C-alpha positions as CSV (number, residue, x, y, z in Angstrom):
1,M,0.0,0.0,0.2
2,I,1.3,3.5,-0.6
3,S,2.2,5.9,2.1
4,K,3.6,3.6,4.7
5,K,6.4,3.1,7.1
6,I,8.7,0.2,7.4
7,I,11.5,-1.6,9.4
8,A,13.6,-4.7,9.0
9,A,15.6,-7.2,11.1
10,G,18.1,-10.0,11.3
11,I,20.9,-11.9,13.2
12,T,21.4,-11.6,16.9
13,L,24.3,-9.3,17.8
14,T,26.3,-9.0,21.1
15,V,27.0,-5.5,22.4
16,L,30.3,-4.9,23.9
17,F,31.4,-1.6,25.4
18,S,34.9,-0.4,24.8
19,A,36.8,2.3,26.9
20,C,36.1,4.9,24.6
21,K,32.4,4.5,24.6
22,T,32.1,3.2,21.3
23,K,30.1,-0.1,20.5
24,D,31.5,-3.2,18.9
25,L,28.7,-5.2,17.5
26,K,29.6,-8.7,16.8
27,M,27.3,-11.1,14.8
28,S,26.0,-14.2,16.6
29,T,26.0,-17.4,14.9
30,A,23.2,-18.8,16.9
31,N,20.4,-17.6,14.9
32,E,20.8,-19.8,11.7
33,Q,23.4,-17.7,10.1
34,T,27.2,-17.7,10.0
35,A,29.7,-14.9,9.8
36,T,31.1,-16.2,6.4
37,E,27.9,-15.5,4.7
38,K,28.0,-12.6,2.2
39,K,25.4,-9.5,2.0
40,V,22.4,-10.0,-0.1
41,V,21.2,-7.4,-2.6
42,V,17.5,-7.4,-3.9
43,Y,16.5,-5.6,-7.2
44,Q,12.8,-4.3,-6.9
45,V,11.1,-3.9,-10.2
46,F,7.6,-2.9,-10.9
47,T,6.9,-5.5,-13.3
48,R,4.2,-3.7,-15.3
49,L,6.7,-0.7,-15.9
50,F,10.1,-2.4,-16.4
51,G,10.0,-3.3,-19.9
52,N,7.5,-0.6,-21.3
53,K,9.4,1.2,-24.3
54,N,6.6,3.7,-24.9
55,T,7.6,7.3,-24.0
56,T,4.2,9.2,-24.5
57,N,3.5,9.4,-20.8
58,K,-0.1,10.9,-21.1
59,P,-1.8,11.2,-17.6
60,W,-4.4,8.8,-17.2
61,G,-3.2,7.2,-20.6
62,T,-4.4,3.6,-21.7
63,I,-2.3,0.9,-22.6
64,E,-2.5,1.7,-26.4
65,E,-1.5,5.4,-25.6
66,N,1.4,4.8,-22.9
67,G,2.1,1.1,-23.2
68,V,2.8,-1.7,-20.8
69,G,5.9,-4.0,-20.0
70,K,5.5,-7.8,-20.1
71,F,7.1,-10.7,-18.7
72,N,8.8,-11.5,-21.9
73,D,10.6,-8.1,-21.7
74,F,12.9,-9.7,-19.0
75,T,15.1,-11.3,-21.5
76,D,18.3,-13.2,-20.8
77,K,20.2,-10.1,-21.6
78,A,18.2,-7.9,-19.2
79,L,18.5,-10.5,-16.4
80,H,22.3,-10.8,-17.0
81,E,22.8,-7.1,-16.7
82,I,20.8,-7.0,-13.4
83,K,22.8,-9.8,-12.1
84,D,25.9,-8.0,-13.1
85,L,24.8,-5.0,-11.2
86,G,25.5,-7.0,-8.0
87,V,22.2,-8.5,-7.5
88,N,21.0,-11.9,-5.9
89,Y,17.2,-11.7,-5.9
90,I,14.5,-9.9,-8.0
91,W,11.4,-8.9,-6.3
92,Y,8.9,-8.8,-9.3
93,T,6.1,-6.3,-7.8
94,G,2.6,-6.4,-8.8
95,V,2.6,-10.0,-10.3
96,P,-0.6,-11.6,-8.7
97,H,-3.6,-10.8,-10.6
98,H,-5.2,-7.7,-9.2
99,A,-8.1,-5.4,-10.1
100,L,-7.7,-3.2,-13.3
101,V,-9.7,-1.2,-15.6
102,R,-9.5,-3.2,-18.9
103,D,-11.7,-5.7,-20.7
104,Y,-10.3,-9.2,-20.5
105,T,-13.8,-10.9,-20.6
106,A,-12.5,-12.8,-23.7
107,Y,-10.2,-14.6,-21.3
108,G,-13.1,-15.5,-18.8
109,I,-12.0,-12.5,-16.6
110,S,-14.9,-10.2,-15.2
111,N,-14.5,-6.4,-15.6
112,D,-13.8,-4.4,-12.5
113,D,-15.7,-1.4,-11.4
114,P,-13.6,1.7,-11.9
115,E,-15.3,3.2,-8.7
116,V,-13.5,0.6,-6.6
117,V,-10.1,0.7,-8.6
118,K,-7.2,3.1,-8.0
119,G,-6.2,4.4,-11.3
120,R,-6.6,2.7,-14.5
121,A,-3.8,0.2,-14.1
122,G,-5.1,-0.7,-10.6
123,S,-3.3,-0.9,-7.2
124,P,-1.1,-4.3,-7.1
125,Y,-2.3,-4.6,-3.5
126,A,-5.9,-5.3,-4.4
127,V,-5.4,-8.8,-5.5
128,K,-8.3,-10.3,-7.4
129,D,-7.1,-14.0,-7.9
130,Y,-4.1,-15.1,-5.8
131,Y,-3.7,-18.3,-8.1
132,N,-2.9,-16.4,-11.3
133,V,-1.0,-13.4,-12.3
134,N,-1.8,-10.0,-14.0
135,P,-3.1,-10.4,-17.5
136,D,-1.6,-7.0,-18.6
137,L,2.0,-8.7,-18.2
138,A,1.4,-11.3,-20.7
139,V,1.8,-11.3,-24.4
140,N,-1.0,-13.8,-24.4
141,P,-3.3,-13.4,-21.5
142,A,-4.7,-16.9,-22.0
143,K,-1.1,-18.2,-21.4
144,R,-0.3,-15.5,-18.6
145,L,0.6,-18.2,-15.9
146,E,2.8,-20.1,-18.3
147,E,4.6,-16.9,-19.4
148,F,5.4,-16.1,-15.6
149,E,6.6,-19.6,-15.1
150,A,8.9,-19.2,-18.0
151,L,10.3,-15.9,-16.3
152,I,11.0,-17.8,-13.1
153,K,13.0,-20.3,-15.0
154,R,14.7,-17.7,-16.9
155,T,15.6,-15.9,-13.8
156,H,17.0,-18.9,-12.3
157,N,19.0,-19.6,-15.1
158,A,20.5,-16.1,-14.9
159,G,21.7,-17.1,-11.4
160,L,19.0,-14.8,-9.5
161,K,16.2,-15.7,-7.3
162,V,12.5,-14.7,-7.4
163,I,10.5,-12.7,-4.8
164,I,6.8,-11.9,-5.5
165,D,4.2,-10.2,-3.3
166,I,1.7,-11.8,-1.0
167,V,-0.9,-9.3,0.5
168,P,-2.3,-10.9,3.5
169,N,-4.3,-8.2,5.2
170,H,-6.8,-7.5,2.3
171,I,-8.0,-8.3,-1.1
172,A,-9.8,-6.7,-3.8
173,R,-13.5,-5.9,-3.1
174,K,-14.3,-8.1,-6.2
175,Y,-12.2,-11.2,-5.6
176,E,-12.8,-14.2,-8.2
177,G,-10.6,-17.2,-8.2
178,K,-11.1,-18.3,-11.7
179,T,-8.1,-20.5,-11.7
180,N,-8.4,-21.9,-8.2
181,P,-6.5,-25.5,-7.8
182,E,-9.1,-28.3,-7.4
183,G,-11.0,-28.2,-3.9
184,V,-9.8,-24.6,-3.3
185,K,-12.8,-22.4,-2.5
186,D,-12.9,-18.5,-3.0
187,F,-12.5,-16.0,0.0
188,G,-15.8,-15.7,1.7
189,A,-17.6,-18.7,-0.2
190,D,-18.7,-20.2,3.0
191,D,-19.0,-17.2,5.4
192,D,-22.0,-16.5,7.5
193,I,-23.0,-13.2,6.2
194,T,-25.4,-12.5,8.9
195,V,-23.0,-11.6,11.6
196,E,-20.3,-9.2,11.9
197,Y,-17.7,-11.7,13.0
198,K,-17.2,-15.4,13.0
199,R,-14.0,-17.1,13.5
200,D,-14.0,-19.1,10.3
201,N,-15.4,-16.2,8.2
202,N,-12.9,-14.9,5.7
203,F,-14.3,-11.2,6.0
204,Y,-15.8,-8.8,8.7
205,Y,-19.3,-7.9,7.7
206,I,-21.7,-4.9,8.4
207,P,-25.0,-6.9,8.4
208,Q,-27.9,-5.9,6.5
209,Q,-26.1,-2.7,4.9
210,H,-25.1,-2.1,1.5
211,F,-21.7,-0.8,0.7
212,E,-21.6,2.8,-0.7
213,I,-18.9,4.2,-3.2
214,P,-16.9,6.9,-1.2
215,D,-16.9,10.4,-2.2
216,G,-13.7,12.3,-3.7
217,D,-11.8,10.5,-6.4
218,I,-13.4,10.9,-9.7
219,P,-12.9,7.5,-11.4
220,L,-10.8,7.5,-14.6
221,N,-10.5,11.3,-14.4
222,G,-14.2,11.8,-15.5
223,E,-13.8,9.3,-18.7
224,K,-17.2,7.4,-19.2
225,N,-17.6,3.8,-18.6
226,P,-20.6,1.6,-18.4
227,L,-19.7,0.5,-14.8
228,I,-19.4,4.0,-13.5
229,D,-22.9,4.5,-12.0
230,G,-22.4,5.6,-8.4
231,K,-23.0,2.0,-7.1
232,F,-21.0,-1.1,-6.3
233,D,-22.9,-4.4,-5.5
234,E,-21.7,-5.4,-2.1
235,N,-24.4,-6.5,0.3
236,P,-23.7,-6.8,3.1
237,A,-21.0,-4.2,3.2
238,K,-17.6,-5.7,4.4
239,W,-14.9,-3.8,6.5
240,T,-12.6,-2.0,4.2
241,G,-8.8,-3.2,4.1
242,N,-7.4,-0.5,6.5
243,G,-10.0,-1.5,9.1
244,S,-12.6,0.8,8.3
245,R,-16.0,-0.2,9.5
246,K,-18.1,2.3,7.6
247,I,-20.5,1.2,4.9
248,K,-19.0,4.2,2.8
249,P,-15.4,4.5,3.4
250,D,-13.5,7.7,3.2
251,Q,-11.6,8.5,0.0
252,N,-8.3,8.1,1.9
253,D,-9.3,4.6,3.1
254,W,-8.2,1.6,1.1
255,Y,-11.6,1.5,-0.4
256,E,-10.6,-0.8,-3.1
257,T,-9.9,-3.6,-0.8
258,V,-11.8,-5.6,2.0
259,K,-10.0,-6.7,5.2
260,V,-9.4,-10.3,5.8
261,N,-10.3,-12.0,9.1
262,Y,-7.6,-13.9,10.7
263,G,-9.6,-14.9,13.9
264,V,-9.2,-11.4,15.6
265,R,-12.5,-10.5,17.3
266,P,-13.8,-7.0,16.6
267,D,-12.6,-5.9,20.1
268,G,-9.0,-7.0,19.3
269,T,-9.0,-10.2,21.3
270,K,-7.7,-13.5,19.7
271,D,-9.8,-16.4,18.6
272,F,-7.1,-18.8,18.0
273,P,-4.3,-20.7,19.9
274,E,-1.3,-18.5,21.1
275,L,2.4,-19.4,21.2
276,P,3.6,-20.6,24.7
277,A,6.2,-18.7,26.6
278,G,9.7,-19.1,25.2
279,F,8.7,-19.7,21.5
280,D,10.8,-16.6,20.5
281,Q,13.7,-18.8,21.0
282,K,12.4,-21.7,18.9
283,N,13.4,-22.6,15.4
284,Y,10.9,-22.8,12.5
285,Q,10.8,-26.5,12.6
286,E,9.4,-26.2,16.3
287,H,6.9,-23.6,15.2
288,F,5.8,-25.9,12.4
289,A,5.4,-28.7,14.9
290,F,3.4,-26.8,17.3
291,W,0.6,-25.8,14.8
292,Q,0.3,-29.4,13.5
293,D,-2.5,-30.3,16.0
294,K,-4.1,-27.0,16.4
295,D,-7.4,-25.8,15.0
296,V,-6.7,-22.6,13.2
297,P,-8.9,-20.0,11.5
298,N,-10.0,-20.6,7.7
299,S,-8.1,-17.7,6.4
300,W,-4.7,-19.0,7.7
301,K,-5.1,-22.1,5.6
302,K,-6.0,-20.2,2.7
303,F,-3.1,-17.9,2.5
304,R,-0.7,-20.8,3.6
305,D,-2.1,-22.9,0.6
306,I,-1.4,-19.8,-1.5
307,A,2.1,-19.4,-0.4
308,L,2.9,-23.0,-1.0
309,Y,1.4,-23.0,-4.4
310,W,3.9,-20.3,-5.6
311,T,6.6,-22.0,-3.7
312,A,6.0,-25.2,-5.7
313,K,6.3,-23.1,-8.8
314,G,9.8,-22.0,-7.8
315,V,9.2,-18.9,-6.2
316,D,12.2,-18.4,-3.7
317,G,10.6,-15.9,-1.3
318,F,7.8,-13.3,-0.6
319,R,7.3,-9.7,0.5
320,Y,4.5,-9.5,2.7
321,D,2.5,-6.1,2.5
322,M,1.4,-4.5,5.7
323,A,2.2,-7.7,7.9
324,E,1.8,-5.9,11.1
325,M,-2.0,-5.8,10.4
326,V,-2.0,-9.7,10.8
327,P,-1.2,-11.3,14.1
328,Y,2.2,-12.9,14.2
329,E,0.7,-16.2,15.4
330,F,-0.5,-16.5,11.8
331,W,3.0,-15.7,10.5
332,S,4.3,-18.6,12.7
333,Y,2.0,-20.9,11.2
334,M,2.5,-19.5,7.6
335,N,6.3,-19.0,7.5
336,S,7.1,-22.3,9.2
337,S,5.2,-24.1,6.7
338,I,7.0,-22.3,3.9
339,K,10.4,-23.1,5.5
340,M,9.6,-26.7,5.8
341,K,9.4,-26.7,1.9
342,N,12.2,-24.3,1.2
343,P,14.5,-23.7,4.3
344,N,16.2,-20.9,2.3
345,A,12.9,-19.0,1.5
346,F,13.4,-15.2,1.7
347,L,10.7,-13.7,3.8
348,L,10.4,-10.0,3.8
349,A,7.6,-7.9,5.8
350,E,6.4,-4.6,6.1
351,V,6.1,-3.7,9.7
352,Y,6.2,-0.1,10.9
353,N,5.8,-0.3,14.8
354,P,9.3,-0.6,16.4
355,N,7.7,-2.0,19.4
356,E,6.7,-5.1,17.3
357,Y,9.8,-5.7,15.3
358,R,11.1,-8.6,17.5
359,N,7.8,-10.2,17.7
360,Y,7.5,-10.4,13.9
361,I,11.0,-11.7,13.7
362,R,11.3,-14.0,16.6
363,L,7.7,-15.3,17.0
364,G,6.4,-14.7,13.3
365,K,9.5,-16.0,12.0
366,M,10.3,-13.3,9.4
367,D,13.7,-13.3,7.9
368,Y,13.5,-9.6,7.2
369,L,11.6,-6.3,7.8
370,Y,11.9,-2.8,6.2
371,D,14.3,-0.5,8.1
372,K,12.2,2.5,7.2
373,V,11.4,4.1,10.5
374,E,14.9,4.2,11.7
375,T,17.8,4.1,9.2
376,Y,15.8,5.3,6.1
377,D,13.9,8.1,7.7
378,K,17.2,9.2,9.4
379,L,19.1,9.2,6.2
380,K,16.5,11.3,4.5
381,D,16.3,13.9,7.3
382,I,20.2,14.1,7.1
383,I,20.3,14.8,3.3
384,R,17.4,17.4,3.8
385,G,19.2,19.2,6.5
386,K,16.8,18.2,9.3
387,S,19.2,15.9,11.4
388,S,22.9,15.0,12.1
389,P,24.7,12.2,10.8
390,D,25.7,11.5,14.5
391,E,22.4,9.9,15.3
392,L,22.9,6.9,12.9
393,T,25.1,5.4,15.5
394,S,22.4,5.2,18.3
395,I,20.1,3.6,15.6
396,Q,22.7,1.0,14.8
397,N,23.3,0.3,18.5
398,G,19.7,0.3,19.4
399,M,18.9,-2.5,16.9
400,S,22.1,-4.3,17.5
401,D,20.2,-7.7,18.4
402,I,18.2,-7.6,15.2
403,E,20.2,-5.4,12.8
404,H,20.8,-8.4,10.3
405,H,17.1,-8.6,9.9
406,M,16.5,-4.8,9.0
407,L,16.5,-4.6,5.2
408,H,17.8,-1.3,4.2
409,F,16.7,0.8,1.0
410,L,16.5,4.3,-0.1
411,D,13.9,4.0,-3.0
412,N,11.0,1.7,-3.5
413,H,7.4,1.7,-4.9
414,D,6.0,3.4,-1.9
415,E,8.5,6.2,-1.4
416,Q,9.6,9.2,-3.0
417,R,12.4,8.7,-5.4
418,L,16.0,9.2,-4.0
419,A,16.8,11.5,-6.9
420,S,13.4,13.5,-6.5
421,P,13.5,17.2,-5.3
422,E,11.5,16.0,-2.3
423,F,14.3,13.7,-1.2
424,A,18.0,14.1,-2.1
425,G,17.3,16.4,-5.1
426,T,20.0,14.9,-7.3
427,P,21.4,11.4,-7.9
428,E,24.8,12.6,-6.9
429,R,23.6,13.7,-3.4
430,G,22.0,10.4,-2.9
431,K,25.4,8.6,-3.3
432,P,26.7,8.9,0.3
433,L,23.4,7.8,1.5
434,M,23.7,4.7,-0.5
435,V,27.0,3.9,0.7
436,V,26.2,4.2,4.2
437,S,22.8,2.2,3.8
438,A,24.6,-0.6,2.1
439,T,27.7,-1.0,4.4
440,I,26.5,0.0,7.9
441,S,25.1,-3.3,8.7
442,T,24.9,-7.0,7.9
443,S,21.3,-6.6,6.5
444,P,20.2,-7.1,2.8
445,T,20.1,-4.0,0.7
446,M,17.4,-3.2,-1.7
447,I,17.5,-1.0,-4.8
448,Y,14.5,0.0,-6.9
449,F,14.6,-0.2,-10.7
450,G,15.8,3.1,-12.0
451,Q,17.4,4.3,-8.9
452,E,20.7,3.1,-10.3
453,V,20.5,5.6,-13.2
454,G,19.0,8.6,-11.3
455,E,15.2,8.0,-11.9
456,A,13.5,11.0,-10.1
457,G,9.8,10.2,-10.8
458,N,8.9,13.5,-12.3
459,E,5.7,12.2,-14.3
460,D,2.3,13.2,-13.6
461,A,0.9,9.8,-14.3
462,G,-2.8,10.5,-13.6
463,F,-3.8,8.8,-10.4
464,G,-0.3,8.6,-9.3
465,K,1.6,11.9,-8.6
466,R,5.1,13.4,-9.1
467,S,8.0,12.2,-6.9
468,R,7.0,8.7,-6.9
469,T,6.9,6.2,-9.9
470,S,3.1,5.5,-10.1
471,I,2.1,2.1,-9.2
472,F,-1.6,2.8,-10.4
473,D,-1.0,4.1,-14.0
474,Y,0.3,3.0,-17.3
475,I,3.4,5.2,-17.5
476,G,6.9,5.1,-18.7
477,V,10.2,5.4,-16.6
478,P,12.4,7.8,-18.5
479,S,15.8,7.2,-17.0
480,H,15.2,3.4,-17.0
481,Q,14.0,3.5,-20.4
482,R,17.4,5.2,-21.6
483,W,19.2,2.4,-19.9
484,M,16.8,-0.2,-21.5
485,N,17.7,1.4,-25.0
486,G,14.6,-0.2,-26.8
487,G,15.1,-3.7,-25.5
488,K,18.9,-3.9,-25.9
489,F,19.5,-3.3,-22.2
490,D,23.0,-1.9,-22.9
491,G,22.5,1.8,-21.5
492,G,22.9,3.1,-25.0
493,Q,20.7,6.1,-24.4
494,L,22.0,7.0,-21.1
495,S,23.9,10.6,-20.4
496,E,27.5,10.4,-19.4
497,P,26.3,11.3,-15.6
498,E,24.0,8.4,-15.8
499,K,26.4,6.1,-17.2
500,Q,28.8,6.9,-14.3
501,L,25.9,6.7,-11.8
502,R,25.2,3.2,-12.7
503,D,28.9,2.3,-12.7
504,F,28.9,3.6,-9.1
505,Y,26.1,1.4,-8.1
506,K,27.7,-1.6,-9.8
507,R,31.0,-1.0,-8.1
508,L,29.4,-0.5,-4.7
509,L,26.8,-3.5,-4.8
510,N,29.3,-5.9,-6.3
511,F,31.6,-4.9,-3.3
512,T,29.0,-5.5,-0.9
513,I,28.1,-8.9,-1.8
514,N,31.7,-10.1,-1.8
515,S,33.0,-8.5,1.4
516,S,33.4,-10.6,4.6
517,A,33.7,-7.5,6.7
518,L,30.4,-6.3,5.9
519,M,29.1,-9.5,7.7
520,G,31.4,-9.0,10.5
521,S,31.9,-6.4,13.4
522,F,31.0,-2.7,13.6
523,E,32.4,0.2,15.6
524,E,31.7,3.8,15.0
525,I,34.7,6.2,15.0
526,Q,32.2,9.1,14.5
527,T,32.4,10.3,18.2
528,I,36.0,10.7,18.7
529,N,36.4,12.7,15.4
530,R,33.3,14.9,16.2
531,Q,34.7,15.6,19.7
532,N,38.5,15.9,19.0
533,N,39.1,16.8,15.5
534,E,38.6,20.4,14.6
535,G,39.0,19.7,10.7
536,Y,36.1,17.0,10.9
537,D,33.0,18.6,9.2
538,A,29.6,18.1,10.8
539,L,28.2,16.4,7.6
540,L,30.7,13.6,7.6
541,Y,30.1,10.2,9.1
542,S,32.7,7.4,9.7
543,Y,32.8,3.8,11.1
544,A,34.7,0.6,10.8
545,R,33.6,-2.8,9.6
546,W,35.9,-6.0,9.8
547,S,36.2,-9.7,9.8
548,E,39.0,-12.0,10.3
549,N,40.2,-11.5,6.7
550,Q,39.2,-7.9,5.9
551,K,39.4,-4.5,7.7
552,L,37.4,-1.5,6.5
553,I,37.0,2.1,7.4
554,V,34.1,3.9,5.7
555,V,33.8,7.7,5.6
556,A,30.7,9.5,3.9
557,N,30.4,13.1,3.1
558,F,26.8,14.2,3.2
559,S,27.6,17.7,1.9
560,S,26.9,18.3,-1.7
561,E,28.9,21.8,-1.5
562,K,31.9,21.2,0.7
563,G,34.9,18.9,0.4
564,S,37.1,18.3,3.4
565,E,40.8,17.8,4.1
566,F,41.5,16.1,7.7
567,N,43.3,13.7,9.6
568,L,40.7,10.9,10.6
569,K,41.3,9.5,14.1
570,V,41.3,5.8,14.4
571,P,40.7,5.2,18.2
572,S,43.0,2.8,20.1
573,S,40.0,0.6,20.8
574,L,39.9,-0.3,17.1
575,I,43.7,-0.5,16.7
576,S,43.8,-2.9,19.5
577,K,40.9,-5.0,17.8
578,W,42.8,-5.1,14.5
579,N,45.9,-6.1,16.4
580,L,48.0,-3.3,14.5
581,K,51.5,-2.5,15.8
582,D,52.9,1.0,15.5
583,G,53.9,1.7,11.9
584,D,52.4,2.6,8.6
585,Y,49.7,0.8,6.7
586,Q,48.3,1.0,3.2
587,M,44.6,1.5,2.7
588,E,43.1,1.3,-0.6
589,D,39.6,2.9,-1.5
590,Q,37.4,0.2,-2.8
591,L,34.9,2.5,-4.7
592,H,37.7,4.1,-6.6
593,Q,40.4,1.4,-6.6
594,K,43.1,4.0,-7.5
595,K,43.1,6.1,-4.4
596,T,45.5,4.9,-1.6
597,F,46.0,6.5,1.8
598,V,48.2,5.8,4.7
599,L,47.3,4.8,8.2
600,K,49.9,5.8,10.6
601,V,49.7,4.1,14.1
602,Q,51.6,5.7,16.9
603,N,51.4,4.7,20.6
604,G,48.5,2.6,19.9
605,Q,46.5,5.5,18.2
606,G,45.9,6.0,14.5
607,E,45.3,8.7,12.0
608,V,44.8,8.7,8.2
609,K,45.1,11.9,6.2
610,L,42.0,12.2,3.9
611,I,40.8,14.3,1.2
612,I,37.1,13.8,0.4
613,Q,35.0,15.6,-2.2
614,P,31.3,16.9,-1.9
615,S,28.8,13.9,-1.9
616,E,31.8,11.4,-2.0
617,S,32.4,8.2,0.1
618,L,35.6,6.1,0.7
619,I,35.5,2.5,1.7
620,L,39.1,2.1,2.8
621,E,40.5,-1.6,3.0
622,L,43.5,-2.3,5.0
623,K,46.1,-3.9,3.0
624,S,48.5,-6.6,4.7
């Protein structure tokens, strides 16, 4: 859903306090992870937009006017280039069949009422059929599932893994499972619609009341459509996806969706078995065993079966929309079932309440949550002049026990583009944010397609507005299209600055996925430099990352106007941990390769004379 907050999480860390008040965060290997593993990079693509070559970009444009991308646009060449960027996983966003305004009745698909569809292309989070895929994405809609299965195979052949969305909290108001497997009933098929709540109902109802179209948004911008008549047949009305219990939702409600009932009574109490004390320390096998003899709500079984259906087709993981609106006991049931089929499944959730992070990781058995509320928001505040880089340290230390599970990103389908005026303002100003986001913790890194070539989201797509690349409309993505170069995927139309930017992302991401230090220990060296270094600018931020075989110092300059020349102080605590004797040590910048510096150690203290340009970052590796 749009306009949300997020946070992520991971491996257990132990906090050690040094004499100089810095914290050394060391990974624990007790949480099914080892320090020898490498960082992971996720490349999110909005599947409908990725392959679109049409550059018309008319607001509210149709497919015929503005074009649409297809599964087949992800060619072997395209996938190779994504892999070569330094990527491990592709999250194909918007794959499940969702409500949209287009006539596919020739393929047995009913038309959707524009009054309960956002935009023309529709929200990917109003799923209409969980057992099939968006017909817009297929060259032949009758073979749409086969075309996606072929994409899964191509992706795997390229050495990449596949993530798709599951939206557990809500579904489209007009859900129709036209391709359900044998024995699978649609959501709500067996509901008792005479009552507001019953445990095994799939929905919540407002008995004896008809649903009413919300006021506000004009469907299709006023275009005529036979289904636009001020009515939508839903009797009795259901609760809306965001929990609204009104028969006539507000225009800001998620009116295009209905909320799924997971056995939580209207008063908020739970109508299902709860996990016993101590299960936050149990592994997924023990969680799976717990649920085997338990009677659980019908919706739990439906979503488990949906996830296992896609797992069986080769999908390697899922991104769960608004997961915190669904009880973590369900996630224990669901995720343990997935892990029993694929122990390496990548399970990523959208959770915004910091007080609930650990519950969804440890009890819900999530692998990762978005680190939106803390790291993302702080980096955005820093580049917009609203905060100091110093505060990044307290965030890192505060999440030390779950930092590996906190997926880092600066751009995604919900957020303002990194290069937009509303965020960093330019792609170059986003560079130091990207370096810190990708190197400060052991967590996975995610980038959004077009970010690596500076896409700013300047288009007025219709329902979707500027600064975000629209998820509701048929639209082109200009910077990405220049890289796509008519399907050659060779960057042939990119400007020189765009080529340089993509090269920066390629060097950075490939470094991260091959660095053992970035899966090792952390110590900030910001404090000693801010307090005892007059030449150290307030918009600089520095820290060390290391493993047994690799030692790094990262310095980022968030200022886009001022370069700095200074002697970076390296505290005795770090010199001791690195077992360095007095003397000179060469350090080589891993982002630029040709830049070398000298770490001078004297009396157990270290200094490196640095010159850093505006918006530049240095990743200095100690050479033996």
